[in-house]
C-alpha positions in Angstrom: -9.6 27.3 -9.3 -10.3 23.8 -7.9 -7.2 21.9 -7.1 -6.7 18.5 -8.7 -4.6 16.6 -6.1 -2.9 13.6 -7.6 -0.1 13.3 -5.1 -1.6 10.3 -3.4 -4.8 8.4 -2.7 -4.3 9.3 1.0 -5.5 12.9 0.3 -9.1 11.9 0.1 -11.7 13.4 2.4 -14.6 11.4 3.9 -17.8 11.5 1.9 -21.0 12.7 3.4 -22.2 9.1 3.9 -18.9 8.2 5.6 -19.2 11.2 7.9 -22.7 10.2 8.8 -21.6 6.7 9.6 -18.8 8.0 11.8 -21.2 10.4 13.7 -23.6 7.5 14.4 -20.9 5.0 15.4 -21.5 3.1 18.7 -18.2 3.3 20.6 -16.5 2.0 23.7 -12.9 1.7 25.0 -11.0 -0.4 22.5 -8.0 -0.9 24.8 -10.4 -2.8 27.0 -11.8 -4.5 23.9 -15.2 -2.8 24.5 -15.7 -0.8 21.3 -18.4 -2.7 19.3 -17.7 -0.9 16.0 -14.0 -1.8 16.2 -14.8 -5.4 17.1 -17.2 -5.7 14.2 -14.6 -4.3 11.8 -11.9 -6.7 13.1 -14.2 -9.7 12.8 -15.2 -8.6 9.3 -11.7 -8.1 8.1 -10.6 -11.5 9.4 -13.4 -13.2 7.7 -13.0 -11.5 4.2 -9.2 -12.2 4.3 -9.7 -15.8 5.4 -7.7 -15.3 8.6 -8.6 -16.2 12.2 -8.4 -12.7 13.7 -7.6 -9.1 12.9 -6.4 -6.0 14.7 -7.4 -2.4 13.8 -4.3 0.0 13.9 -3.7 3.6 13.0 -1.5 3.2 10.0 -0.1 0.7 7.4 3.4 1.4 8.7 2.4 0.4 12.2 0.6 -2.7 10.9 3.7 -3.8 9.0 6.0 -3.1 11.8 3.9 -5.0 14.3 3.9 -8.0 12.0 7.7 -7.9 11.8 8.0 -7.7 15.5 5.6 -10.7 15.9 7.4 -12.9 13.4 11.0 -12.2 14.5 13.4 -11.6 17.4 16.3 -9.1 17.4 19.2 -10.4 15.3 16.9 -11.9 12.7 16.6 -10.9 9.0 13.7 -10.4 6.6 13.8 -10.6 2.8 12.1 -8.0 0.6 12.5 -6.4 -2.8 14.6 -3.2 -2.6 11.7 -0.9 -3.4 9.3 -2.5 -0.9 7.5 0.0 1.3 8.8 -1.6 4.4 12.4 -1.0 3.3 11.9 2.4 1.7 9.2 4.3 3.6 9.0 3.1 7.2 11.8 5.1 8.8 14.1 2.1 9.4 11.4 0.5 11.5 12.7 -3.1 11.2 16.0 -2.1 12.7 14.7 0.5 15.2 11.7 -1.4 16.5 12.6 -5.1 16.1 16.4 -5.3 15.7 15.9 -6.9 12.3 18.0 -6.5 9.2 16.6 -6.3 5.7 18.1 -8.5 2.9 17.0 -6.9 -0.4 17.2 -7.7 -4.1 16.1 -5.8 -7.2 12.9 -6.9 -8.9 11.1 -5.8 -12.1 8.6 -3.1 -11.1 8.9 -4.5 -7.6 8.0 -8.1 -8.7 10.4 -10.9 -7.7 10.3 -14.7 -8.1 12.0 -17.7 -6.6 15.2 -17.4 -8.6 15.7 -13.9 -7.0 15.5 -15.5 -3.6 17.7 -18.5 -4.1 20.9 -18.3 -2.0 19.6 -15.6 0.3 18.7 -17.7 3.3 21.6 -17.4 5.8 23.2 -20.6 7.0 22.4 -22.0 10.5 25.6 -20.7 12.0 26.5 -18.6 15.1 28.0 -15.8 13.0 24.9 -15.4 10.7 21.6 -13.5 11.1 18.6 -15.8 11.2 16.5 -15.5 8.1 12.9 -15.6 9.3 10.5 -13.7 7.0 9.7 -12.8 3.4 7.7 -9.6 2.9 5.9 -8.9 -0.3 3.9 -5.8 -1.4 0.7 -5.9 -3.5 0.0 -3.7 -5.3 3.6 -2.4 -5.5 3.8 1.4 -4.9 7.2 2.1 -6.4 6.5 -0.5 -9.1 3.9 1.9 -10.5 0.9 0.2 -8.8 2.0 -3.1 -10.3 -0.2 -6.1 -9.4 2.1 -8.8 -8.0 1.3 -11.9 -10.1 -0.5 -14.6 -8.2 1.6 -17.3 -9.8 4.8 -15.7 -8.4 3.3 -15.5 -5.0 2.4 -19.2 -5.1 5.9 -20.2 -6.0 7.5 -17.9 -3.4 5.1 -19.2 -0.7 6.1 -22.8 -1.5 9.8 -21.8 -1.4 9.4 -20.0 1.9 7.7 -23.0 3.5 10.5 -25.2 2.3 12.9 -22.9 4.1 10.8 -22.5 7.2 10.2 -18.9 6.5 7.1 -16.9 7.4 5.3 -14.8 4.7 3.9 -11.3 5.3 1.9 -9.3 2.8 1.9 -5.5 2.8 -1.5 -5.3 1.1 -2.1 -1.6 1.6 -3.6 -1.5 -1.9 -4.6 -5.2 -2.1 -8.2 -4.0 -2.8 -6.9 -2.5 -6.1 -5.3 -5.8 -7.1 -8.6 -7.6 -6.4 -10.6 -5.2 -8.5 -8.0 -5.1 -11.3 -7.7 -8.9 -11.6 -11.1 -10.1 -10.2 -9.1 -12.6 -8.2 -10.8 -13.0 -4.8 -9.2 -11.7 -1.6 -8.8 -15.1 0.0 -7.0 -16.5 -3.1 -4.3 -13.9 -2.5 -4.1 -14.1 1.2 -4.1 -17.9 1.6 -0.4 -17.8 0.8 0.6 -15.6 3.7 0.9 -16.0 7.5 -0.1 -12.3 8.1 -1.6 -9.6 5.9 -1.9 -5.9 6.3 -4.6 -3.9 4.5 -5.3 -0.2 4.5 -8.5 1.8 4.6 -7.1 5.3 4.2 -5.7 5.0 0.6 -8.0 4.1 -2.2 -10.9 3.3 0.1 -11.1 6.9 1.3 -11.2 6.5 5.1 -9.5 9.2 7.1 -7.4 6.8 9.2 -6.7 3.2 9.7 -5.3 -0.2 8.6 -5.8 -3.7 9.8 -3.4 -6.6 10.5 -4.8 -10.1 10.1 -3.4 -13.6 11.0 -3.8 -16.5 13.4 -5.4 -15.8 16.8 -2.2 -16.3 18.8 -0.4 -14.0 16.4 -3.0 -11.2 16.7 -3.0 -11.6 20.5 0.8 -10.8 20.4 0.1 -8.1 17.9 -2.4 -6.4 20.2 0.3 -6.2 23.0 2.8 -4.8 20.5 0.3 -2.3 19.2 0.0 -0.9 22.8 3.8 -0.9 23.1 4.1 1.1 19.9 1.6 3.6 21.1 -1.2 2.4 18.8 -3.8 1.6 21.5 -6.8 3.8 20.8 -9.9 4.4 23.0 -13.2 5.3 21.3 -11.8 4.2 18.0 -15.2 3.1 16.7 -15.6 6.6 15.1 -12.6 5.6 12.8 -13.7 2.0 12.4 -17.1 3.1 11.2 -15.4 4.9 8.4 -13.5 1.7 7.4 -16.7 -0.3 7.5 -18.4 2.3 5.3 -15.5 2.1 2.9 -15.7 -1.7 2.7 -19.4 -1.3 1.9 -19.2 1.4 -0.7 -15.7 2.1 -2.0 -14.2 -1.2 -3.3 -15.9 -1.7 -6.6 -15.5 1.9 -7.6 -11.7 1.5 -7.6 -12.2 0.4 -11.2 -12.9 4.1 -12.0 -9.6 5.1 -10.5 -7.8 2.5 -12.6 -9.5 3.7 -15.8 -8.7 7.3 -14.9 -5.0 6.5 -14.4 -4.9 4.7 -17.7 -6.6 7.7 -19.4 -3.9 10.0 -18.0 -1.2 7.7 -19.2 -2.7 7.7 -22.7 -2.8 11.5 -22.8 0.9 11.9 -22.2 2.5 8.7 -23.5 3.2 10.2 -27.0 5.0 13.2 -25.7 8.7 13.4 -26.6 11.0 13.0 -23.6 8.3 11.3 -21.5 8.6 7.6 -20.5 6.0 5.7 -18.6 6.9 3.0 -16.1 4.6 0.8 -18.2 2.3 1.8 -21.1 -0.4 -0.3 -19.4 -1.3 1.0 -16.0 -2.3 -1.9 -13.7 -4.2 0.1 -11.1 -4.3 3.7 -9.9 -0.6 4.8 -9.9 1.2 6.4 -12.8 4.9 7.2 -12.8 6.4 9.3 -15.6 10.1 9.7 -16.3 11.2 13.1 -17.8 14.1 13.6 -20.1 16.4 16.2 -18.6 15.6 18.4 -21.6 12.1 18.8 -20.1 13.6 20.0 -16.8 13.4 18.3 -13.5 10.5 16.7 -11.8 10.5 19.4 -9.2 10.3 22.1 -11.9 7.5 20.3 -13.6 5.7 20.0 -10.3 6.0 23.7 -9.7 4.5 24.5 -13.0 1.7 22.0 -12.5 0.9 23.6 -9.1 0.5 27.0 -10.8 -2.3 25.4 -12.9 -3.9 23.7 -10.0 -2.6 20.2 -10.5 -0.7 18.5 -7.7 1.8 15.6 -8.3 4.6 14.1 -6.3 8.2 14.1 -7.4 9.7 10.7 -6.3 13.1 11.2 -7.9 15.0 13.9 -9.8 13.3 13.1 -13.1 10.2 11.1 -11.9 6.7 12.3 -11.1 4.0 10.2 -9.5 0.3 10.6 -10.2 -2.3 8.7 -8.1 -6.0 8.6 -9.0 -8.7 8.3 -6.3 -12.3 8.9 -5.4 -11.9 12.7 -5.1 -10.8 13.1 -8.8 -13.3 12.4 -11.6 -12.9 11.9 -15.3 -13.4 15.5 -16.2 -10.6 16.5 -13.8 -8.3 13.8 -15.2 -8.9 15.3 -18.7 -8.0 18.7 -17.4 -4.9 17.4 -15.6 -3.8 15.6 -18.8 -4.2 18.7 -20.9 -2.2 20.8 -18.4 0.5 18.2 -18.3 0.8 18.1 -22.0 1.0 21.9 -22.2 3.6 22.1 -19.6 5.8 19.4 -21.0 5.5 20.6 -24.6 6.5 24.1 -23.6 9.6 22.8 -21.8 11.0 21.2 -24.9 14.3 22.6 -26.2 
């Protein structure tokens, strides 16, 4: 039985074409700035994001944390929505690595607007933390793959500038937002001082993210990357996979979005099943189970028995993520298995 792994879009394996590109990569020592494939990738990412420079790093978490370190000093504060990846899934990095506090607020599917931010900037007083940075996430993981509306970003950017705050975008799945909305990359990124993008989620590379921003910012980021243990040597092998992904795996994200919507349609009418949203923006689907159907962990165990893998994210919540290793036929099978399991759990 072939497993259908819908836990995350990080579980993908390199395609044959990607492996060939990795094997043929021209490499050098990137810590010395001598890896031509890494240099090509960094120049390319900076260009497509409309930034002056970019830095290749091992992970999205490292990219975000380097950005925070560059934008702040210990005792500062950043603002983010309470379900933001930086706050929820990065091991307390702002506090541990930068001495920075997080000021949070609750959005709707991770989305906030200026009224949510009003009054959060600390006063210029000796007793207060210094508010320095606003961090947004697009698409929003815990928001069910929600695309952060561009008009909200524009208003928040204007507000941030009026309060002398920097803007950082965790754009790990920004590619999905671009494909879903057809809004160009630079239209999104022009409102931010720094942007992080990921190659190892929907784009299918085995490792890697990039941080982009002004030249002096990326110069500081390179030093911090070394401090955080992210200086890699013949990293062109990995950068080649990212370059291949940029060439071949962006437009096909539309297939993942369609598959996620199909899975949502297959289970939306089940009693006791609630979707985060009946319309799936991108490639993430969260379903909430009525306790009568059992817990998410119990549902996961039964799915596993049928060769379908999902991720419990709360006691009654399951996450399904579509990606390039799962085709429409497998989605149909996964939906059928899910319907059977949830129907048999009814009491």
